[in-house]
Jmol script that loads the backbone (N, CA, C; Angstrom):
load data "model"
ATOM      1  N   MET A   1     -34.949 -14.877 -92.750  1.00  0.00           N
ATOM      2  CA  MET A   1     -34.339 -13.583 -93.277  1.00  0.00           C
ATOM      3  C   MET A   1     -35.419 -12.640 -93.674  1.00  0.00           C
ATOM      4  N   GLN A   2     -35.271 -11.460 -93.184  1.00  0.00           N
ATOM      5  CA  GLN A   2     -36.212 -10.386 -93.515  1.00  0.00           C
ATOM      6  C   GLN A   2     -35.781  -9.462 -94.656  1.00  0.00           C
ATOM      7  N   LYS A   3     -36.685  -8.730 -95.117  1.00  0.00           N
ATOM      8  CA  LYS A   3     -36.321  -7.779 -96.265  1.00  0.00           C
ATOM      9  C   LYS A   3     -35.149  -6.898 -95.805  1.00  0.00           C
ATOM     10  N   GLU A   4     -35.164  -6.385 -94.594  1.00  0.00           N
ATOM     11  CA  GLU A   4     -34.173  -5.468 -94.129  1.00  0.00           C
ATOM     12  C   GLU A   4     -32.743  -6.059 -94.160  1.00  0.00           C
ATOM     13  N   SER A   5     -32.677  -7.373 -94.135  1.00  0.00           N
ATOM     14  CA  SER A   5     -31.342  -8.107 -94.235  1.00  0.00           C
ATOM     15  C   SER A   5     -30.687  -7.707 -95.471  1.00  0.00           C
ATOM     16  N   PHE A   6     -31.401  -7.504 -96.578  1.00  0.00           N
ATOM     17  CA  PHE A   6     -30.797  -7.210 -97.893  1.00  0.00           C
ATOM     18  C   PHE A   6     -30.396  -5.800 -98.030  1.00  0.00           C
ATOM     19  N   TYR A   7     -30.742  -4.926 -96.982  1.00  0.00           N
ATOM     20  CA  TYR A   7     -30.405  -3.497 -97.091  1.00  0.00           C
ATOM     21  C   TYR A   7     -29.373  -3.092 -96.098  1.00  0.00           C
ATOM     22  N   LYS A   8     -29.120  -3.899 -95.110  1.00  0.00           N
ATOM     23  CA  LYS A   8     -28.135  -3.490 -94.079  1.00  0.00           C
ATOM     24  C   LYS A   8     -26.720  -3.795 -94.470  1.00  0.00           C
ATOM     25  N   THR A   9     -25.787  -2.807 -94.436  1.00  0.00           N
ATOM     26  CA  THR A   9     -24.491  -3.026 -94.829  1.00  0.00           C
ATOM     27  C   THR A   9     -23.795  -4.001 -93.890  1.00  0.00           C
ATOM     28  N   SER A  10     -24.285  -4.112 -92.649  1.00  0.00           N
ATOM     29  CA  SER A  10     -23.717  -5.078 -91.733  1.00  0.00           C
ATOM     30  C   SER A  10     -24.043  -6.450 -92.076  1.00  0.00           C
ATOM     31  N   ASP A  11     -24.994  -6.649 -92.963  1.00  0.00           N
ATOM     32  CA  ASP A  11     -25.380  -8.007 -93.458  1.00  0.00           C
ATOM     33  C   ASP A  11     -24.858  -8.216 -94.906  1.00  0.00           C
ATOM     34  N   TYR A  12     -23.621  -7.744 -95.084  1.00  0.00           N
ATOM     35  CA  TYR A  12     -22.832  -7.974 -96.323  1.00  0.00           C
ATOM     36  C   TYR A  12     -23.190  -7.137 -97.521  1.00  0.00           C
ATOM     37  N   GLY A  13     -24.040  -6.172 -97.379  1.00  0.00           N
ATOM     38  CA  GLY A  13     -24.265  -5.273 -98.529  1.00  0.00           C
ATOM     39  C   GLY A  13     -25.663  -5.017 -98.827  1.00  0.00           C
ATOM     40  N   ASN A  14     -25.934  -4.081 -99.743  1.00  0.00           N
ATOM     41  CA  ASN A  14     -27.236  -3.667-100.189  1.00  0.00           C
ATOM     42  C   ASN A  14     -27.571  -4.110-101.550  1.00  0.00           C
ATOM     43  N   LEU A  15     -28.749  -4.537-101.727  1.00  0.00           N
ATOM     44  CA  LEU A  15     -29.230  -4.893-103.143  1.00  0.00           C
ATOM     45  C   LEU A  15     -29.858  -3.623-103.629  1.00  0.00           C
ATOM     46  N   PRO A  16     -29.648  -3.494-104.993  1.00  0.00           N
ATOM     47  CA  PRO A  16     -30.263  -2.281-105.636  1.00  0.00           C
ATOM     48  C   PRO A  16     -31.834  -2.384-105.486  1.00  0.00           C
ATOM     49  N   ASP A  17     -32.474  -1.288-105.389  1.00  0.00           N
ATOM     50  CA  ASP A  17     -33.932  -1.208-105.095  1.00  0.00           C
ATOM     51  C   ASP A  17     -34.696  -2.010-106.120  1.00  0.00           C
ATOM     52  N   ASP A  18     -34.256  -2.076-107.396  1.00  0.00           N
ATOM     53  CA  ASP A  18     -35.076  -2.800-108.365  1.00  0.00           C
ATOM     54  C   ASP A  18     -34.878  -4.302-108.261  1.00  0.00           C
ATOM     55  N   ILE A  19     -34.016  -4.819-107.402  1.00  0.00           N
ATOM     56  CA  ILE A  19     -33.974  -6.273-107.131  1.00  0.00           C
ATOM     57  C   ILE A  19     -34.365  -6.637-105.748  1.00  0.00           C
ATOM     58  N   GLY A  20     -34.559  -5.684-104.912  1.00  0.00           N
ATOM     59  CA  GLY A  20     -34.982  -5.946-103.488  1.00  0.00           C
ATOM     60  C   GLY A  20     -36.398  -6.533-103.409  1.00  0.00           C
ATOM     61  N   ILE A  21     -36.812  -6.672-102.146  1.00  0.00           N
ATOM     62  CA  ILE A  21     -38.081  -7.231-101.796  1.00  0.00           C
ATOM     63  C   ILE A  21     -39.003  -6.175-101.383  1.00  0.00           C
ATOM     64  N   SER A  22     -40.264  -6.168-101.762  1.00  0.00           N
ATOM     65  CA  SER A  22     -41.255  -5.171-101.439  1.00  0.00           C
ATOM     66  C   SER A  22     -41.436  -5.125 -99.945  1.00  0.00           C
ATOM     67  N   ALA A  23     -41.739  -3.926 -99.460  1.00  0.00           N
ATOM     68  CA  ALA A  23     -41.996  -3.712 -97.937  1.00  0.00           C
ATOM     69  C   ALA A  23     -43.142  -4.658 -97.451  1.00  0.00           C
ATOM     70  N   GLY A  24     -42.911  -5.250 -96.395  1.00  0.00           N
ATOM     71  CA  GLY A  24     -43.885  -6.071 -95.719  1.00  0.00           C
ATOM     72  C   GLY A  24     -43.902  -7.563 -96.293  1.00  0.00           C
ATOM     73  N   GLN A  25     -43.160  -7.843 -97.246  1.00  0.00           N
ATOM     74  CA  GLN A  25     -43.129  -9.175 -97.854  1.00  0.00           C
ATOM     75  C   GLN A  25     -42.125 -10.040 -97.163  1.00  0.00           C
ATOM     76  N   ILE A  26     -42.564 -11.245 -96.758  1.00  0.00           N
ATOM     77  CA  ILE A  26     -41.674 -12.172 -96.203  1.00  0.00           C
ATOM     78  C   ILE A  26     -41.052 -13.003 -97.339  1.00  0.00           C
ATOM     79  N   PRO A  27     -39.774 -13.035 -97.555  1.00  0.00           N
ATOM     80  CA  PRO A  27     -39.281 -13.683 -98.722  1.00  0.00           C
ATOM     81  C   PRO A  27     -39.390 -15.241 -98.669  1.00  0.00           C
ATOM     82  N   SER A  28     -39.765 -15.843 -99.782  1.00  0.00           N
ATOM     83  CA  SER A  28     -39.791 -17.306 -99.923  1.00  0.00           C
ATOM     84  C   SER A  28     -38.372 -17.824 -99.986  1.00  0.00           C
ATOM     85  N   ALA A  29     -38.264 -19.104 -99.993  1.00  0.00           N
ATOM     86  CA  ALA A  29     -36.971 -19.750-100.044  1.00  0.00           C
ATOM     87  C   ALA A  29     -36.250 -19.373-101.341  1.00  0.00           C
ATOM     88  N   VAL A  30     -36.987 -19.336-102.433  1.00  0.00           N
ATOM     89  CA  VAL A  30     -36.468 -18.993-103.761  1.00  0.00           C
ATOM     90  C   VAL A  30     -35.947 -17.570-103.731  1.00  0.00           C
ATOM     91  N   GLN A  31     -36.814 -16.636-103.160  1.00  0.00           N
ATOM     92  CA  GLN A  31     -36.355 -15.259-103.137  1.00  0.00           C
ATOM     93  C   GLN A  31     -35.150 -15.046-102.232  1.00  0.00           C
ATOM     94  N   THR A  32     -35.061 -15.779-101.132  1.00  0.00           N
ATOM     95  CA  THR A  32     -33.997 -15.797-100.279  1.00  0.00           C
ATOM     96  C   THR A  32     -32.644 -16.197-100.943  1.00  0.00           C
ATOM     97  N   LEU A  33     -32.738 -17.288-101.727  1.00  0.00           N
ATOM     98  CA  LEU A  33     -31.572 -17.842-102.465  1.00  0.00           C
ATOM     99  C   LEU A  33     -31.216 -16.831-103.508  1.00  0.00           C
ATOM    100  N   TYR A  34     -32.129 -16.259-104.275  1.00  0.00           N
ATOM    101  CA  TYR A  34     -31.838 -15.266-105.349  1.00  0.00           C
ATOM    102  C   TYR A  34     -31.214 -14.078-104.683  1.00  0.00           C
ATOM    103  N   GLY A  35     -31.626 -13.569-103.559  1.00  0.00           N
ATOM    104  CA  GLY A  35     -31.100 -12.499-102.882  1.00  0.00           C
ATOM    105  C   GLY A  35     -29.679 -12.708-102.465  1.00  0.00           C
ATOM    106  N   ILE A  36     -29.419 -13.847-101.892  1.00  0.00           N
ATOM    107  CA  ILE A  36     -28.021 -14.232-101.425  1.00  0.00           C
ATOM    108  C   ILE A  36     -27.111 -14.258-102.647  1.00  0.00           C
ATOM    109  N   LEU A  37     -27.604 -14.849-103.771  1.00  0.00           N
ATOM    110  CA  LEU A  37     -26.795 -14.871-104.977  1.00  0.00           C
ATOM    111  C   LEU A  37     -26.433 -13.466-105.507  1.00  0.00           C
ATOM    112  N   MET A  38     -27.459 -12.568-105.420  1.00  0.00           N
ATOM    113  CA  MET A  38     -27.234 -11.200-105.875  1.00  0.00           C
ATOM    114  C   MET A  38     -26.218 -10.444-104.972  1.00  0.00           C
ATOM    115  N   LEU A  39     -26.302 -10.688-103.681  1.00  0.00           N
ATOM    116  CA  LEU A  39     -25.401 -10.093-102.699  1.00  0.00           C
ATOM    117  C   LEU A  39     -23.966 -10.541-102.954  1.00  0.00           C
ATOM    118  N   LEU A  40     -23.827 -11.908-103.157  1.00  0.00           N
ATOM    119  CA  LEU A  40     -22.487 -12.432-103.448  1.00  0.00           C
ATOM    120  C   LEU A  40     -21.967 -11.929-104.788  1.00  0.00           C
ATOM    121  N   LYS A  41     -22.873 -11.870-105.722  1.00  0.00           N
ATOM    122  CA  LYS A  41     -22.411 -11.418-107.132  1.00  0.00           C
ATOM    123  C   LYS A  41     -21.943  -9.967-107.096  1.00  0.00           C
ATOM    124  N   GLN A  42     -22.665  -9.137-106.437  1.00  0.00           N
ATOM    125  CA  GLN A  42     -22.228  -7.658-106.401  1.00  0.00           C
ATOM    126  C   GLN A  42     -20.914  -7.457-105.641  1.00  0.00           C
ATOM    127  N   GLY A  43     -20.639  -8.407-104.698  1.00  0.00           N
ATOM    128  CA  GLY A  43     -19.421  -8.153-103.899  1.00  0.00           C
ATOM    129  C   GLY A  43     -18.238  -8.914-104.374  1.00  0.00           C
ATOM    130  N   GLN A  44     -18.390  -9.676-105.484  1.00  0.00           N
ATOM    131  CA  GLN A  44     -17.231 -10.491-106.005  1.00  0.00           C
ATOM    132  C   GLN A  44     -16.355  -9.701-106.924  1.00  0.00           C
ATOM    133  N   ALA A  45     -15.195 -10.255-107.149  1.00  0.00           N
ATOM    134  CA  ALA A  45     -14.224  -9.725-108.104  1.00  0.00           C
ATOM    135  C   ALA A  45     -14.790  -9.602-109.457  1.00  0.00           C
ATOM    136  N   SER A  46     -14.155  -8.815-110.390  1.00  0.00           N
ATOM    137  CA  SER A  46     -14.764  -8.566-111.717  1.00  0.00           C
ATOM    138  C   SER A  46     -14.604  -9.761-112.640  1.00  0.00           C
ATOM    139  N   GLY A  47     -13.709 -10.732-112.314  1.00  0.00           N
ATOM    140  CA  GLY A  47     -13.564 -11.948-113.078  1.00  0.00           C
ATOM    141  C   GLY A  47     -13.268 -13.138-112.222  1.00  0.00           C
ATOM    142  N   ILE A  48     -13.544 -14.286-112.800  1.00  0.00           N
ATOM    143  CA  ILE A  48     -13.341 -15.555-112.013  1.00  0.00           C
ATOM    144  C   ILE A  48     -11.950 -15.796-111.437  1.00  0.00           C
ATOM    145  N   ASN A  49     -10.905 -15.336-112.241  1.00  0.00           N
ATOM    146  CA  ASN A  49      -9.460 -15.497-111.746  1.00  0.00           C
ATOM    147  C   ASN A  49      -8.819 -14.232-111.227  1.00  0.00           C
ATOM    148  N   VAL A  50      -9.590 -13.216-110.945  1.00  0.00           N
ATOM    149  CA  VAL A  50      -9.040 -11.887-110.430  1.00  0.00           C
ATOM    150  C   VAL A  50      -8.535 -12.048-109.005  1.00  0.00           C
ATOM    151  N   ASP A  51      -9.372 -12.747-108.180  1.00  0.00           N
ATOM    152  CA  ASP A  51      -9.087 -12.850-106.726  1.00  0.00           C
ATOM    153  C   ASP A  51      -9.018 -14.335-106.348  1.00  0.00           C
ATOM    154  N   PRO A  52      -7.860 -14.920-106.278  1.00  0.00           N
ATOM    155  CA  PRO A  52      -7.772 -16.401-105.908  1.00  0.00           C
ATOM    156  C   PRO A  52      -8.199 -16.694-104.529  1.00  0.00           C
ATOM    157  N   GLU A  53      -8.274 -15.703-103.686  1.00  0.00           N
ATOM    158  CA  GLU A  53      -8.805 -15.912-102.322  1.00  0.00           C
ATOM    159  C   GLU A  53     -10.314 -16.082-102.245  1.00  0.00           C
ATOM    160  N   GLN A  54     -10.974 -15.604-103.256  1.00  0.00           N
ATOM    161  CA  GLN A  54     -12.431 -15.753-103.337  1.00  0.00           C
ATOM    162  C   GLN A  54     -12.860 -17.168-103.608  1.00  0.00           C
ATOM    163  N   LYS A  55     -13.655 -17.747-102.706  1.00  0.00           N
ATOM    164  CA  LYS A  55     -13.958 -19.150-102.789  1.00  0.00           C
ATOM    165  C   LYS A  55     -15.167 -19.457-103.564  1.00  0.00           C
ATOM    166  N   ALA A  56     -15.902 -18.539-104.036  1.00  0.00           N
ATOM    167  CA  ALA A  56     -17.127 -18.717-104.894  1.00  0.00           C
ATOM    168  C   ALA A  56     -17.149 -17.633-105.969  1.00  0.00           C
ATOM    169  N   PHE A  57     -17.691 -18.003-107.194  1.00  0.00           N
ATOM    170  CA  PHE A  57     -17.872 -16.993-108.131  1.00  0.00           C
ATOM    171  C   PHE A  57     -19.215 -17.313-108.879  1.00  0.00           C
ATOM    172  N   ILE A  58     -20.021 -16.318-109.093  1.00  0.00           N
ATOM    173  CA  ILE A  58     -21.292 -16.426-109.743  1.00  0.00           C
ATOM    174  C   ILE A  58     -21.213 -15.693-111.081  1.00  0.00           C
ATOM    175  N   ALA A  59     -21.435 -16.418-112.148  1.00  0.00           N
ATOM    176  CA  ALA A  59     -21.403 -15.850-113.541  1.00  0.00           C
ATOM    177  C   ALA A  59     -22.796 -15.927-114.105  1.00  0.00           C
ATOM    178  N   ASP A  60     -23.175 -14.825-114.888  1.00  0.00           N
ATOM    179  CA  ASP A  60     -24.390 -14.898-115.637  1.00  0.00           C
ATOM    180  C   ASP A  60     -24.283 -15.982-116.729  1.00  0.00           C
ATOM    181  N   ALA A  61     -25.341 -16.771-116.908  1.00  0.00           N
ATOM    182  CA  ALA A  61     -25.302 -17.796-117.935  1.00  0.00           C
ATOM    183  C   ALA A  61     -26.475 -17.477-118.934  1.00  0.00           C
ATOM    184  N   GLY A  62     -26.985 -16.251-118.897  1.00  0.00           N
ATOM    185  CA  GLY A  62     -27.887 -15.768-119.931  1.00  0.00           C
ATOM    186  C   GLY A  62     -29.340 -16.031-119.544  1.00  0.00           C
ATOM    187  N   ARG A  63     -30.190 -15.440-120.419  1.00  0.00           N
ATOM    188  CA  ARG A  63     -31.627 -15.522-120.347  1.00  0.00           C
ATOM    189  C   ARG A  63     -32.175 -16.063-121.547  1.00  0.00           C
ATOM    190  N   ARG A  64     -33.285 -16.825-121.486  1.00  0.00           N
ATOM    191  CA  ARG A  64     -33.957 -17.369-122.632  1.00  0.00           C
ATOM    192  C   ARG A  64     -35.432 -17.578-122.290  1.00  0.00           C
ATOM    193  N   LEU A  65     -36.211 -17.561-123.311  1.00  0.00           N
ATOM    194  CA  LEU A  65     -37.676 -17.929-123.132  1.00  0.00           C
ATOM    195  C   LEU A  65     -37.819 -19.373-122.870  1.00  0.00           C
ATOM    196  N   ALA A  66     -38.482 -19.719-121.882  1.00  0.00           N
ATOM    197  CA  ALA A  66     -38.732 -21.175-121.519  1.00  0.00           C
ATOM    198  C   ALA A  66     -39.815 -21.761-122.494  1.00  0.00           C
ATOM    199  N   THR A  67     -39.742 -23.017-122.656  1.00  0.00           N
ATOM    200  CA  THR A  67     -40.700 -23.744-123.626  1.00  0.00           C
ATOM    201  C   THR A  67     -41.423 -24.816-122.839  1.00  0.00           C
ATOM    202  N   GLY A  68     -42.342 -25.487-123.531  1.00  0.00           N
ATOM    203  CA  GLY A  68     -43.044 -26.654-122.906  1.00  0.00           C
ATOM    204  C   GLY A  68     -44.046 -26.099-121.867  1.00  0.00           C
ATOM    205  N   THR A  69     -44.078 -26.758-120.736  1.00  0.00           N
ATOM    206  CA  THR A  69     -45.038 -26.356-119.665  1.00  0.00           C
ATOM    207  C   THR A  69     -44.633 -25.047-119.039  1.00  0.00           C
ATOM    208  N   ARG A  70     -43.485 -24.534-119.250  1.00  0.00           N
ATOM    209  CA  ARG A  70     -42.999 -23.208-118.803  1.00  0.00           C
ATOM    210  C   ARG A  70     -43.130 -22.144-119.907  1.00  0.00           C
ATOM    211  N   ASP A  71     -43.854 -22.444-120.894  1.00  0.00           N
ATOM    212  CA  ASP A  71     -44.017 -21.509-122.051  1.00  0.00           C
ATOM    213  C   ASP A  71     -44.386 -20.130-121.522  1.00  0.00           C
ATOM    214  N   GLY A  72     -43.707 -19.106-121.953  1.00  0.00           N
ATOM    215  CA  GLY A  72     -43.960 -17.701-121.579  1.00  0.00           C
ATOM    216  C   GLY A  72     -43.208 -17.269-120.414  1.00  0.00           C
ATOM    217  N   GLN A  73     -42.537 -18.139-119.679  1.00  0.00           N
ATOM    218  CA  GLN A  73     -41.618 -17.720-118.588  1.00  0.00           C
ATOM    219  C   GLN A  73     -40.254 -17.435-119.133  1.00  0.00           C
ATOM    220  N   ILE A  74     -39.494 -16.627-118.329  1.00  0.00           N
ATOM    221  CA  ILE A  74     -38.109 -16.375-118.758  1.00  0.00           C
ATOM    222  C   ILE A  74     -37.170 -17.143-117.840  1.00  0.00           C
ATOM    223  N   GLN A  75     -36.230 -17.802-118.336  1.00  0.00           N
ATOM    224  CA  GLN A  75     -35.261 -18.550-117.571  1.00  0.00           C
ATOM    225  C   GLN A  75     -34.023 -17.771-117.453  1.00  0.00           C
ATOM    226  N   GLN A  76     -33.671 -17.356-116.266  1.00  0.00           N
ATOM    227  CA  GLN A  76     -32.437 -16.668-115.993  1.00  0.00           C
ATOM    228  C   GLN A  76     -31.478 -17.650-115.344  1.00  0.00           C
ATOM    229  N   SER A  77     -30.327 -17.925-115.976  1.00  0.00           N
ATOM    230  CA  SER A  77     -29.377 -18.888-115.459  1.00  0.00           C
ATOM    231  C   SER A  77     -28.054 -18.318-114.945  1.00  0.00           C
ATOM    232  N   PHE A  78     -27.465 -19.028-114.005  1.00  0.00           N
ATOM    233  CA  PHE A  78     -26.188 -18.591-113.354  1.00  0.00           C
ATOM    234  C   PHE A  78     -25.310 -19.785-113.333  1.00  0.00           C
ATOM    235  N   VAL A  79     -24.037 -19.556-113.367  1.00  0.00           N
ATOM    236  CA  VAL A  79     -23.066 -20.703-113.097  1.00  0.00           C
ATOM    237  C   VAL A  79     -22.418 -20.288-111.751  1.00  0.00           C
ATOM    238  N   ILE A  80     -22.502 -21.231-110.810  1.00  0.00           N
ATOM    239  CA  ILE A  80     -21.878 -20.930-109.485  1.00  0.00           C
ATOM    240  C   ILE A  80     -20.771 -21.875-109.352  1.00  0.00           C
ATOM    241  N   SER A  81     -19.556 -21.285-109.173  1.00  0.00           N
ATOM    242  CA  SER A  81     -18.332 -22.100-109.002  1.00  0.00           C
ATOM    243  C   SER A  81     -17.872 -21.894-107.535  1.00  0.00           C
ATOM    244  N   PHE A  82     -17.458 -23.047-106.935  1.00  0.00           N
ATOM    245  CA  PHE A  82     -16.888 -23.004-105.585  1.00  0.00           C
ATOM    246  C   PHE A  82     -15.431 -23.569-105.762  1.00  0.00           C
ATOM    247  N   PHE A  83     -14.535 -22.926-104.998  1.00  0.00           N
ATOM    248  CA  PHE A  83     -13.087 -23.288-105.080  1.00  0.00           C
ATOM    249  C   PHE A  83     -12.656 -23.752-103.697  1.00  0.00           C
ATOM    250  N   VAL A  84     -12.017 -24.880-103.652  1.00  0.00           N
ATOM    251  CA  VAL A  84     -11.439 -25.433-102.419  1.00  0.00           C
ATOM    252  C   VAL A  84      -9.970 -25.728-102.694  1.00  0.00           C
ATOM    253  N   ASP A  85      -9.229 -25.770-101.579  1.00  0.00           N
ATOM    254  CA  ASP A  85      -7.772 -25.951-101.630  1.00  0.00           C
ATOM    255  C   ASP A  85      -7.285 -27.326-101.648  1.00  0.00           C
ATOM    256  N   SER A  86      -8.204 -28.293-101.392  1.00  0.00           N
ATOM    257  CA  SER A  86      -7.808 -29.667-101.393  1.00  0.00           C
ATOM    258  C   SER A  86      -8.938 -30.635-101.605  1.00  0.00           C
ATOM    259  N   GLY A  87      -8.662 -31.856-101.980  1.00  0.00           N
ATOM    260  CA  GLY A  87      -9.714 -32.857-102.199  1.00  0.00           C
ATOM    261  C   GLY A  87     -10.267 -32.764-103.560  1.00  0.00           C
ATOM    262  N   VAL A  88     -10.387 -33.940-104.149  1.00  0.00           N
ATOM    263  CA  VAL A  88     -10.999 -33.995-105.471  1.00  0.00           C
ATOM    264  C   VAL A  88     -12.059 -35.009-105.572  1.00  0.00           C
ATOM    265  N   ASN A  89     -12.371 -35.744-104.463  1.00  0.00           N
ATOM    266  CA  ASN A  89     -13.399 -36.806-104.564  1.00  0.00           C
ATOM    267  C   ASN A  89     -14.759 -36.272-104.042  1.00  0.00           C
ATOM    268  N   GLY A  90     -15.752 -36.272-104.860  1.00  0.00           N
ATOM    269  CA  GLY A  90     -17.094 -35.898-104.502  1.00  0.00           C
ATOM    270  C   GLY A  90     -17.191 -34.377-104.178  1.00  0.00           C
ATOM    271  N   LEU A  91     -18.278 -34.030-103.619  1.00  0.00           N
ATOM    272  CA  LEU A  91     -18.562 -32.606-103.310  1.00  0.00           C
ATOM    273  C   LEU A  91     -17.712 -32.249-102.038  1.00  0.00           C
ATOM    274  N   PRO A  92     -17.303 -30.983-101.972  1.00  0.00           N
ATOM    275  CA  PRO A  92     -16.536 -30.572-100.846  1.00  0.00           C
ATOM    276  C   PRO A  92     -17.513 -30.499 -99.638  1.00  0.00           C
ATOM    277  N   ARG A  93     -16.874 -30.722 -98.439  1.00  0.00           N
ATOM    278  CA  ARG A  93     -17.672 -30.479 -97.230  1.00  0.00           C
ATOM    279  C   ARG A  93     -17.896 -29.013 -96.945  1.00  0.00           C
ATOM    280  N   LEU A  94     -18.868 -28.658 -96.223  1.00  0.00           N
ATOM    281  CA  LEU A  94     -19.114 -27.256 -95.875  1.00  0.00           C
ATOM    282  C   LEU A  94     -17.946 -26.581 -95.268  1.00  0.00           C
ATOM    283  N   ASP A  95     -17.212 -27.245 -94.396  1.00  0.00           N
ATOM    284  CA  ASP A  95     -16.025 -26.633 -93.758  1.00  0.00           C
ATOM    285  C   ASP A  95     -14.860 -26.510 -94.738  1.00  0.00           C
ATOM    286  N   GLN A  96     -14.867 -27.039 -95.894  1.00  0.00           N
ATOM    287  CA  GLN A  96     -13.813 -26.829 -96.866  1.00  0.00           C
ATOM    288  C   GLN A  96     -14.055 -25.610 -97.753  1.00  0.00           C
ATOM    289  N   VAL A  97     -15.294 -25.103 -97.771  1.00  0.00           N
ATOM    290  CA  VAL A  97     -15.624 -23.823 -98.593  1.00  0.00           C
ATOM    291  C   VAL A  97     -15.592 -22.692 -97.596  1.00  0.00           C
ATOM    292  N   ASP A  98     -14.481 -21.853 -97.757  1.00  0.00           N
ATOM    293  CA  ASP A  98     -14.327 -20.789 -96.880  1.00  0.00           C
ATOM    294  C   ASP A  98     -15.256 -19.607 -97.271  1.00  0.00           C
ATOM    295  N   ALA A  99     -15.302 -18.596 -96.394  1.00  0.00           N
ATOM    296  CA  ALA A  99     -16.130 -17.432 -96.624  1.00  0.00           C
ATOM    297  C   ALA A  99     -15.672 -16.720 -97.861  1.00  0.00           C
ATOM    298  N   VAL A 100     -16.616 -16.078 -98.536  1.00  0.00           N
ATOM    299  CA  VAL A 100     -16.302 -15.334 -99.775  1.00  0.00           C
ATOM    300  C   VAL A 100     -15.728 -14.075 -99.381  1.00  0.00           C
TER     301      VAL A 100
END
end "model"
wireframe off; spacefill off
backbone 0.3
color backbone group
């Protein structure tokens, strides 16, 4: 995934400039995951129960200062919920999670 993927509307939307990736930078796996979460988050309904067709919802879970060996770092947390229409045993298969 290239930086331009986060800016093309054909690739599901644009990230705000202050969240995007610097020009010429090849995103790491962590940056790619964070970018995907931000794209999904900005395109989702305003609340978890607003759109029952939406199969994933990402909620902010707050920020805090990390401690221990991560002292000085800031921990940003999210809760990611996936909704499937059937099955309660174990994790859903990929084909059970529809497009958002």
